[in-house]
C-alpha positions in Angstrom: -24.6 -64.3 78.6 -22.2 -63.8 75.8 -18.7 -65.3 75.8 -15.6 -64.8 73.8 -16.2 -61.1 73.0 -13.5 -59.1 71.5 -12.9 -57.1 74.8 -13.3 -58.7 78.2 -16.2 -57.1 80.1 -15.5 -55.7 83.6 -17.9 -55.2 86.5 -16.7 -53.1 89.4 -18.3 -53.9 92.7 -18.2 -51.1 95.2 -20.1 -50.2 98.4 -19.3 -49.3 102.0 -17.6 -51.6 104.5 -19.9 -54.5 105.4 -22.5 -53.9 102.7 -22.1 -57.5 101.4 -19.6 -57.2 98.5 -17.7 -60.4 99.3 -21.0 -62.3 99.8 -22.1 -61.1 96.3 -18.7 -62.3 94.9 -19.2 -65.7 96.4 -22.7 -65.8 94.8 -21.2 -65.0 91.4 -18.5 -67.6 91.7 -21.0 -70.3 92.8 -23.4 -69.6 90.0 -21.3 -68.5 87.0 -21.5 -72.1 85.5 -19.2 -72.4 82.5 -18.2 -68.7 82.6 -14.5 -68.3 83.4 -14.4 -65.3 85.8 -11.3 -63.5 87.1 -12.0 -62.0 90.5 -9.8 -59.2 91.8 -10.1 -58.2 95.4 -8.6 -55.3 97.3 -8.3 -54.8 101.1 -8.2 -51.8 103.4 -5.4 -53.0 105.8 -2.4 -55.1 105.7 -4.1 -58.5 105.9 -6.0 -59.9 102.9 -9.1 -61.5 104.4 -11.5 -61.3 101.5 -9.6 -63.5 99.1 -9.2 -66.1 101.8 -13.0 -66.1 102.4 -13.6 -66.5 98.7 -11.2 -69.3 98.0 -10.1 -70.8 101.3 -6.4 -70.3 100.5 -3.7 -67.7 101.1 -1.9 -66.9 97.8 -1.6 -64.0 95.4 -3.3 -65.8 92.5 -5.4 -68.9 92.8 -6.9 -71.1 90.3 -10.4 -72.2 91.5 -12.0 -75.5 91.0 -14.6 -74.1 88.6 -12.0 -72.6 86.3 -12.2 -69.1 87.8 -9.2 -67.1 89.1 -8.9 -65.1 92.3 -6.2 -62.4 92.4 -5.2 -60.0 95.1 -4.6 -56.4 94.0 -1.3 -55.0 95.4 -0.7 -51.5 94.0 -1.3 -51.1 90.3 -4.7 -52.0 89.0 -3.3 -52.1 85.5 -0.7 -54.6 86.4 -3.3 -56.8 88.2 -5.7 -56.8 85.2 -2.9 -57.6 82.8 -1.8 -60.4 85.0 -5.1 -62.2 84.9 -5.5 -61.5 81.2 -2.3 -63.5 80.7 -4.4 -66.6 81.6 -6.2 -68.3 78.8 -9.9 -67.7 78.0 -10.9 -65.3 80.7 -14.5 -64.4 79.9 -15.2 -61.8 82.6 -13.5 -59.7 85.2 -15.1 -58.7 88.5 -13.3 -56.3 90.8 -14.2 -55.8 94.4 -13.0 -52.5 95.8 -12.2 -51.6 99.3 -15.3 -50.2 101.1 -13.9 -46.6 101.2 -12.5 -46.4 97.7 -13.5 -43.6 95.3 -15.0 -45.1 92.1 -13.7 -42.3 89.8 -10.0 -43.4 89.6 -11.2 -47.0 88.8 -13.4 -45.8 86.0 -10.6 -43.7 84.5 -8.1 -46.5 84.7 -10.3 -48.5 82.3 -11.3 -45.6 80.1 -8.0 -43.7 79.7 -5.2 -46.3 79.8 -4.1 -49.2 77.7 -6.8 -51.4 79.5 -9.3 -49.8 77.2 -7.8 -51.8 74.3 -8.5 -55.2 75.9 -11.4 -54.6 78.3 -14.8 -53.1 78.3 -16.2 -51.5 81.4 -19.7 -53.1 81.6 -21.0 -51.5 84.8 -20.3 -50.2 88.3 -22.4 -52.0 90.8 -22.8 -50.5 94.3 -23.9 -52.7 97.1 -25.9 -50.9 99.9 -26.4 -52.2 103.4 -30.1 -51.5 103.9 -29.9 -52.1 107.6 -27.3 -49.4 108.3 -27.6 -47.0 105.4 -29.0 -43.5 105.8 -28.8 -40.2 103.8 -26.1 -39.1 106.2 -24.3 -42.4 106.2 -21.0 -41.7 108.0 -21.2 -38.2 106.4 -19.0 -39.4 103.6 -18.7 -38.0 100.2 -17.0 -41.1 99.1 -20.0 -43.2 100.0 -22.3 -40.8 98.1 -19.9 -41.0 95.1 -20.2 -44.8 95.1 -23.9 -44.3 94.4 -23.7 -41.2 92.2 -21.3 -43.0 89.8 -23.0 -46.3 89.9 -25.0 -48.0 87.1 -26.6 -50.6 89.3 -27.4 -50.3 93.0 -28.1 -53.5 94.9 -30.0 -52.9 98.1 -28.8 -55.8 100.2 -30.1 -57.3 103.5 -33.8 -56.7 102.6 -34.7 -59.4 105.2 -33.4 -57.2 108.0 -35.5 -54.1 107.5 -39.2 -53.2 107.2 -40.8 -52.6 103.8 -41.2 -48.8 104.4 -37.4 -48.5 104.9 -36.7 -50.3 101.7 -39.1 -47.9 99.9 -37.6 -44.8 101.5 -34.0 -45.9 100.6 -35.0 -46.7 97.1 -36.6 -43.2 96.6 -33.5 -41.5 98.1 -31.1 -43.4 95.8 -33.3 -42.7 92.8 -33.0 -39.0 93.7 -29.2 -39.3 93.8 -28.7 -41.2 90.6 -31.4 -41.0 88.0 -31.6 -43.9 85.7 -29.7 -46.3 88.0 -31.0 -49.9 88.0 -32.1 -50.7 91.5 -32.1 -54.3 92.6 -32.9 -56.0 95.9 -31.3 -59.0 97.5 -30.9 -61.2 100.6 -27.4 -62.4 101.2 -26.3 -61.0 97.9 -28.4 -63.5 95.9 -29.5 -61.9 92.6 -29.8 -63.4 89.1 -26.5 -63.0 87.3 -28.0 -61.9 84.0 -29.2 -58.8 85.9 -25.7 -57.7 86.9 -23.2 -59.2 84.5 -22.7 -58.3 80.8 -25.6 -55.8 81.0 -23.9 -53.0 79.1 -25.1 -50.4 81.6 -21.9 -48.3 81.9 -22.7 -44.6 81.4 -19.0 -43.5 81.7 -19.0 -42.2 78.1 -21.4 -39.5 79.3 -19.1 -38.2 82.0 -16.9 -35.1 81.5 -13.4 -36.5 81.3 -11.6 -33.2 81.9 -13.4 -32.7 85.2 -12.7 -36.3 86.2 -9.0 -36.0 85.4 -8.8 -32.8 87.5 -10.5 -34.8 90.3 -8.0 -37.6 90.2 -5.1 -38.1 92.6 -4.4 -41.7 91.8 -5.2 -42.9 88.2 -3.9 -46.5 88.1 -3.6 -47.3 91.8 -6.6 -48.9 93.4 -5.5 -48.4 97.0 -7.1 -44.9 97.4 -8.7 -44.6 100.8 -10.6 -41.8 102.5 -8.1 -40.0 104.7 -9.0 -38.8 108.1 -10.1 -40.7 111.2 -10.9 -44.0 109.5 -8.3 -46.6 110.5 -7.8 -50.3 110.8 -6.3 -52.6 113.5 -5.0 -56.0 112.4 -4.1 -59.0 114.5 -2.4 -62.3 113.7 -1.5 -65.2 115.9 -0.4 -68.9 115.4 -2.1 -69.7 118.8 -5.8 -70.5 119.0 -8.4 -68.3 120.7 -10.4 -69.4 123.7 -14.0 -69.2 122.4 -15.4 -67.8 125.7 -12.7 -65.1 126.0 -13.1 -64.0 122.4 -16.9 -63.7 122.7 -16.4 -61.7 125.9 -14.1 -59.4 124.0 -16.8 -58.8 121.3 -19.5 -58.1 124.0 -17.5 -56.0 126.4 -14.2 -54.8 124.9 -14.8 -54.0 121.3 -14.9 -50.2 120.8 -18.3 -48.8 119.8 -16.5 -46.9 117.0 -15.7 -50.1 115.1 -18.1 -50.4 112.2 -16.5 -53.4 110.3 -14.6 -56.5 111.3 -13.7 -59.7 109.6 -11.3 -62.5 110.1 -10.2 -66.2 109.9 -10.4 -67.7 113.4 -8.9 -70.7 115.1 -10.5 -71.8 118.4 -8.9 -74.1 120.9 -10.4 -77.6 120.6 -12.1 -77.0 117.3 -11.0 -78.7 114.0 -13.0 -76.2 111.9 -12.0 -72.8 110.4 -14.3 -70.1 111.6 -15.0 -67.1 109.2 -15.9 -64.0 111.3 -17.9 -61.1 109.9 -19.0 -58.0 111.8 -21.0 -55.1 110.6 -22.0 -52.5 113.1 -22.9 -54.4 116.3 -24.1 -57.5 114.4 -21.7 -60.3 113.9 -21.8 -63.9 112.7 -19.6 -67.0 112.1 -19.5 -69.5 109.4 -17.5 -72.7 109.5 -15.6 -74.8 107.0 -12.5 -77.0 106.9 -8.9 -76.0 107.2 -6.8 -77.0 104.2 -3.6 -75.3 105.6 -2.2 -75.1 109.1 -4.6 -73.1 111.4 -4.0 -69.5 112.4 -5.8 -66.4 113.5 -6.1 -63.3 111.3 -8.4 -60.3 112.2 -9.0 -56.8 110.9 -11.2 -54.2 112.6 -12.0 -50.9 110.8 -13.4 -47.8 112.5 -12.7 -44.4 113.9 -10.4 -43.3 116.7 -9.2 -46.9 117.4 -6.6 -47.6 120.1 -4.4 -50.0 118.2 -2.3 -51.1 121.2 -5.3 -51.6 123.5 -7.2 -53.7 121.0 -4.1 -55.8 120.3 -3.6 -56.3 124.0 -7.2 -57.3 124.6 -7.1 -59.8 121.7 -3.9 -61.3 123.1 -5.6 -62.0 126.3 -8.1 -64.1 124.4 -5.4 -66.5 123.2 -4.9 -70.0 124.7 -1.8 -70.5 126.8 -1.2 -73.7 124.9 -2.4 -75.6 121.9 
C-alpha cells in the first residue's frame, strides 16, 4: 500500500442500514498497521452512535491510539475533510455514509470542488447485507444507486446464508453493475489491499452534466431519503433493568424497525454494552467504560410512534442507581 502520495486517497463506504459498515471500519482501523487513516462517520439521527462504537469516546474529533483520527461529520463534507487534512501526515481517508445516503452528491463533492486538488477518490465500496438483501430491498432507488455507482461490492454476512443465496445475489449485483469488484466477508473481514488504494474509481466515466442536474445537495453529506423512514432516539443517565429491556425487544419493539444501535448501561453491570439490531436479529458486545455511564439508543424504521417507543423505553429504566 503506497504512502505519502501527492493527493490523499479516499474510500467512501456506503450500504443500507445494518449492512456492516461500522464493523468494516473497525476491521480497517484494527489492521491498518502504520497507515494513518482519518475516518469520517455520519449518522441518520441526532445521536452519534457509530463514532462511539469505533473509538469508545464521545467527542467531535478523536486521536486514536494507533495514530488514526475519527471525526464526526456535521453538515459540510468539505469542511470535515479539510479539518482532518489539517492534521499532519494523513495517509488515507475513509468515509462512512449514513445507510440511506445517495452516493452521487458525495462523488461530485470530491470531483467538482476544491477537494479535488488535495484528495483522490479511490473507490466507492458498498456493503451488502446478504441475509436481508433482495432485488426489491425496501423498494428503494437509493439502495440500488448505492450498488449502481459502486466500484467494489462487499457481500457481508456470508456465514448467515446458504451458498445458493450468495450465488444468486452475486449474479443479480453483477447484472446491476458490470465490472464491479465483488468481495465476500464474514463480520466485515477482508484483506485491506483489496479495498484500499486500489484505484478502482470509475467516476471519470460518468456524465457530469446529468449528475449535476441530479444533485440537490453538493457538499452536504446529510442527504436522506425522504418519506416514511424516520428515527427515534432515546437518552438517559439512569441504567436499564436488563430483564425489562429484553422484554421490550421481544414484545414492544415495532415490527417496522429495521435498524437499531446504541450504548447501554445496565443496573448492576460495570461494563459498557454495545447494542446492534438488524431486522429481528440483535446482539450485544461488551467493553469497559472510560467515561461516566449512560444510555443512548437510536431506532430507524417506518411509521414509528416516537412517543410510544420513548414511553416503553422509559419503563425499562431502573428507579434508582
